C-alpha positions as CSV (number, residue, x, y, z in Angstrom):
1,M,168.4,58.1,68.4
2,L,171.8,58.1,66.7
3,D,174.1,55.1,67.2
4,L,177.1,56.3,69.3
5,N,179.4,54.2,67.1
6,L,178.5,56.4,64.1
7,L,179.5,59.5,66.1
8,R,182.8,57.8,67.0
9,V,183.5,57.3,63.3
10,F,182.6,60.9,62.5
11,D,184.8,62.2,65.3
12,V,187.9,60.3,64.1
13,M,187.1,61.1,60.5
14,I,187.1,64.9,61.3
15,E,190.6,64.5,62.6
16,E,192.1,62.0,60.1
17,R,190.3,63.2,56.9
18,S,190.9,59.6,55.5
19,V,188.7,56.5,55.5
20,T,191.7,54.3,55.6
21,R,193.3,56.0,58.7
22,T,189.9,56.2,60.4
23,G,189.4,52.5,60.0
24,A,193.0,51.8,61.3
25,R,192.3,54.0,64.4
26,L,189.0,52.3,65.2
27,G,189.9,48.8,64.1
28,L,187.3,48.8,61.3
29,T,187.5,48.0,57.6
30,Q,187.2,50.8,55.0
31,S,183.9,49.3,54.0
32,A,182.6,49.5,57.6
33,V,183.7,53.2,57.9
34,S,182.1,54.1,54.6
35,H,178.9,52.3,55.6
36,A,178.9,54.2,59.0
37,L,179.4,57.5,57.2
38,N,176.5,56.8,54.8
39,R,174.2,56.1,57.7
40,L,175.2,59.3,59.4
41,R,174.8,61.3,56.2
42,Y,171.2,60.0,55.9
43,A,170.5,60.7,59.6
44,L,171.8,64.3,59.4
45,S,170.8,65.1,55.8
46,D,174.2,66.3,54.9
47,E,177.2,64.9,52.9
48,L,179.5,65.6,55.9
49,F,182.6,64.7,53.9
50,V,183.5,65.2,50.3
51,R,186.6,64.0,48.5
52,G,189.2,66.8,47.8
53,A,192.8,67.1,46.7
54,N,194.0,66.6,50.3
55,G,191.7,63.8,51.3
56,M,188.1,63.8,52.6
57,Q,187.2,67.4,53.5
58,P,184.4,68.2,56.0
59,T,181.4,70.2,54.9
60,A,180.3,73.3,56.7
61,R,177.8,71.3,58.7
62,A,180.5,68.8,59.8
63,I,182.8,71.6,60.8
64,E,180.0,73.2,62.8
65,I,179.1,70.1,64.8
66,G,182.6,68.6,65.0
67,P,183.7,70.3,68.3
68,Q,180.4,69.6,70.1
69,V,180.4,65.9,69.1
70,H,184.0,65.4,70.2
71,A,183.4,67.2,73.5
72,A,180.3,65.2,74.2
73,L,182.1,61.9,73.4
74,A,185.0,62.9,75.6
75,Q,182.6,63.8,78.5
76,L,180.9,60.4,78.1
77,Q,184.2,58.6,78.1
78,T,185.2,60.4,81.3
79,A,181.9,59.6,83.0
80,L,182.1,55.9,82.2
81,A,185.8,55.5,82.8
82,P,186.9,53.5,85.9
83,A,187.6,55.6,89.0
84,D,191.2,54.4,88.8
85,F,193.4,54.4,85.8
86,S,195.6,51.3,85.1
87,P,198.5,52.3,82.7
88,A,199.5,48.7,82.3
89,T,196.2,47.6,80.8
90,S,195.1,50.9,79.1
91,D,195.0,51.5,75.4
92,R,194.3,55.3,75.9
93,R,195.4,57.8,73.2
94,F,197.1,61.0,74.4
95,V,197.9,64.0,72.2
96,L,200.7,66.4,73.0
97,A,201.3,69.6,71.1
98,A,205.0,70.6,71.2
99,G,207.6,72.6,69.4
100,A,211.1,71.6,68.4
101,Y,212.5,71.9,71.9
102,A,209.9,69.6,73.6
103,A,209.9,67.2,70.7
104,T,213.7,66.8,70.8
105,V,214.5,67.1,74.5
106,L,211.4,66.1,76.4
107,A,209.6,63.7,74.1
108,P,212.2,60.9,74.0
109,P,212.3,60.3,77.8
110,I,208.5,60.7,78.0
111,V,208.0,58.1,75.2
112,R,210.4,55.7,77.0
113,R,208.6,56.0,80.3
114,V,205.2,55.6,78.7
115,A,206.5,52.5,76.8
116,D,207.7,51.1,80.2
117,E,204.6,51.7,82.2
118,A,201.8,51.6,79.6
119,A,202.8,49.5,76.6
120,N,199.5,49.7,74.8
121,V,199.0,53.5,75.2
122,E,199.2,55.5,72.0
123,L,201.1,58.8,72.2
124,V,200.7,61.4,69.5
125,I,203.1,64.3,69.4
126,Q,202.0,67.1,67.0
127,T,203.2,70.6,66.1
128,A,201.6,73.4,68.0
129,T,199.7,75.8,65.7
130,L,197.3,78.7,66.0
131,E,194.5,76.1,66.2
132,T,196.0,74.4,69.3
133,M,193.7,76.3,71.7
134,D,190.6,75.2,69.8
135,R,191.9,71.6,69.9
136,L,192.5,71.8,73.6
137,D,189.0,73.1,74.2
138,A,187.6,70.3,72.0
139,H,189.7,67.7,73.9
140,R,191.6,66.8,70.7
141,V,194.8,67.9,72.4
142,D,195.5,66.9,76.0
143,F,198.6,69.0,76.8
144,V,200.8,71.7,75.3
145,I,204.5,71.7,76.1
146,G,206.5,74.8,75.4
147,G,207.4,78.4,76.4
148,G,203.9,79.5,77.2
149,A,203.7,83.3,77.9
150,F,200.0,83.6,78.8
151,A,197.1,81.2,79.4
152,P,193.5,82.0,80.1
153,A,191.9,81.1,83.4
154,R,190.4,77.8,82.2
155,L,194.0,76.5,81.6
156,V,196.6,75.5,84.1
157,R,200.1,76.6,83.2
158,E,202.8,74.8,85.2
159,A,206.5,75.5,84.9
160,I,208.1,72.0,84.5
161,A,211.7,72.9,83.6
162,E,214.1,75.8,83.4
163,E,216.3,76.1,80.3
164,S,219.4,78.3,79.7
165,L,220.4,79.5,76.3
166,A,223.6,79.1,74.3
167,W,225.0,80.3,71.0
168,L,225.5,77.8,68.2
169,V,228.0,77.9,65.3
170,R,229.3,75.3,62.9
171,S,232.5,73.5,64.1
172,G,234.7,75.2,61.4
173,H,233.5,78.7,62.3
174,P,236.2,81.1,63.4
175,L,234.5,81.6,66.7
176,A,234.6,77.8,67.4
177,S,238.4,77.9,68.0
178,K,238.4,80.9,70.4
179,D,239.0,80.3,74.0
180,R,236.6,83.0,75.0
181,V,234.0,84.7,72.8
182,E,233.1,88.2,73.6
183,V,230.0,90.2,72.7
184,D,232.0,92.1,70.1
185,D,232.9,88.7,68.4
186,L,229.2,87.7,68.2
187,V,228.1,90.9,66.6
188,R,230.6,90.6,63.8
189,W,228.7,87.7,62.3
190,P,225.2,87.6,60.8
191,H,222.5,86.1,63.0
192,V,219.8,83.6,62.5
193,V,216.7,84.4,64.6
194,I,214.0,81.9,65.5
195,S,210.5,83.3,65.3
196,S,207.6,81.0,64.8
197,G,205.0,83.8,64.6
198,L,202.6,81.6,66.6
199,T,202.0,84.0,69.4
200,G,198.2,83.7,69.5
201,A,198.0,87.5,69.7
202,D,196.9,90.0,67.1
203,D,198.8,93.0,66.0
204,E,197.6,95.1,68.9
205,G,198.9,92.4,71.3
206,Q,195.5,91.3,72.4
207,E,194.6,87.8,73.1
208,R,193.5,86.0,69.9
209,R,192.7,82.4,70.7
210,G,193.2,82.5,74.4
211,L,196.8,81.1,74.4
212,V,199.9,83.2,73.9
213,T,203.0,81.1,73.3
214,R,206.7,82.0,73.1
215,A,207.4,83.0,69.5
216,S,211.2,83.0,69.7
217,W,214.1,81.9,71.8
218,E,215.6,85.3,72.3
219,D,216.8,85.9,75.9
220,A,214.3,88.6,77.0
221,G,216.5,91.3,75.5
222,A,219.7,90.4,77.4
223,F,221.9,90.3,74.3
224,E,220.4,93.5,72.9
225,T,221.1,95.2,76.3
226,A,224.7,94.0,76.2
227,L,225.0,95.4,72.6
228,A,223.5,98.7,73.6
229,A,225.9,99.1,76.5
230,R,228.7,98.9,73.9
231,G,227.0,101.0,71.3
232,L,226.7,98.0,69.0
233,T,224.0,96.6,66.8
234,R,223.7,93.2,65.2
235,R,222.6,92.2,61.7
236,V,219.8,89.7,61.5
237,A,220.4,87.9,58.2
238,V,217.7,85.2,58.4
239,I,214.5,84.7,60.3
240,V,213.4,81.0,60.5
241,P,210.2,79.4,61.9
242,D,211.8,76.9,64.2
243,A,215.0,75.7,65.9
244,Y,215.5,72.9,63.4
245,S,215.7,75.4,60.5
246,A,218.1,77.5,62.5
247,I,220.4,74.6,63.1
248,S,220.4,73.7,59.4
249,V,221.3,77.3,58.3
250,V,224.1,77.6,60.9
251,A,225.6,74.2,59.9
252,Y,226.1,75.4,56.3
253,S,227.1,79.0,56.9
254,D,229.1,81.4,59.1
255,M,226.0,82.6,60.8
256,V,225.3,82.3,64.5
257,T,222.1,81.6,66.4
258,L,220.8,81.5,70.0
259,M,218.7,78.6,71.2
260,P,217.9,76.4,74.2
261,R,221.1,74.8,75.6
262,R,219.8,71.2,75.7
263,L,218.6,71.4,72.2
264,A,221.9,72.8,71.1
265,Q,223.8,70.0,72.9
266,V,221.8,67.4,71.1
267,S,222.5,69.1,67.8
268,A,226.2,69.3,68.6
269,Q,226.7,65.6,69.4
270,G,227.6,64.8,65.8
271,G,230.6,67.1,65.9
272,R,229.4,69.5,63.2
273,L,228.3,72.2,65.6
274,R,229.8,74.0,68.6
275,L,228.2,75.7,71.6
276,I,229.3,79.1,72.8
277,E,228.6,80.4,76.3
278,P,226.8,83.8,76.3
279,P,229.5,86.4,77.3
280,Y,226.9,88.5,79.2
281,P,224.3,87.8,81.9
282,S,221.7,85.5,80.2
283,P,218.5,84.7,82.0
284,S,216.9,81.2,81.8
285,V,213.6,80.6,80.2
286,S,210.7,78.6,81.6
287,I,209.3,75.5,79.9
288,S,205.6,75.1,80.7
289,L,202.9,72.4,80.6
290,L,199.4,73.7,79.7
291,Y,196.1,71.8,80.0
292,L,192.4,72.4,80.8
293,K,191.8,72.4,84.6
294,E,188.7,70.3,84.1
295,R,190.7,67.5,82.5
296,L,192.4,66.4,85.7
297,A,189.1,64.9,86.8
298,D,190.0,62.1,84.3
299,P,192.5,59.7,86.1
300,A,194.2,59.0,82.8
301,V,194.9,62.6,82.1
302,A,196.1,63.1,85.7
303,W,198.5,60.1,85.2
304,M,200.0,61.5,81.9
305,R,200.4,64.9,83.6
306,E,202.5,63.4,86.3
307,V,204.5,61.4,83.7
308,I,205.4,64.6,81.9
309,R,206.1,66.6,85.1
310,S,208.4,64.0,86.7
311,T,210.2,63.3,83.4
312,A,210.9,67.0,82.8
313,A,212.2,67.3,86.4
314,D,214.7,64.6,85.7
315,I,216.3,65.9,82.5
């Protein structure tokens, strides 16, 4: 029978791809991690990890068994966990996948609350990618925060906040000094469009990995409708993968961009950028929290869910 401690080392190594970082996560020396991997290699008759240009790379066998090992360890941890969760004494690790909006607007108050209530809890905030659904299923990600457009039945999708949109320009832009900006004014300037491309859907619009996320912060066609009513079209000069990139482009050009209001307000605090109200009916967008239904059986996951929900409700 395999020593469960060896599987814990393997599980963390799959994620970290580094003996040093694996040891730091588990409180082990590099020598102890290497020794554990050697024992596991012998037991499974496979190298499991080989050194590459970007760290220790898993073999095909390691990739094959990685999700099952992680899920099994997670289920065992849940089964043996106390019926109640005590944030004040826990050293639990939570992983949140988030985009620019959640990382900038929601993460700071969430981090502050976790620090106040659970000083020893480790919180990891990572970028949402096309692999996020796989990581949710493998219990390597606990929650996804963002503009989720679709989620399969095994996921819960909760609306935790409503966000309006605003236009953003540099402070020295000609539009920044106008008392009122009209649609005709906005269309005179080239636009920066945010489009991550991480929709989770294929070219035919079919579900790809089970999770379809908001790929841009466009306002459900409201601006295009306003343009069409006036017989106008806009010029998209740049398409960028995230809001941070859009902010940087706008700050050094005469381009304009549309983005979530709270994120735009944070960006404008330094005085280099200005917000412009949409001069047309602009619908709000919903910010969602997504997670596996089965995970709420874990008191720790249920606690973190409530932290996120209540924090988002207070922003």
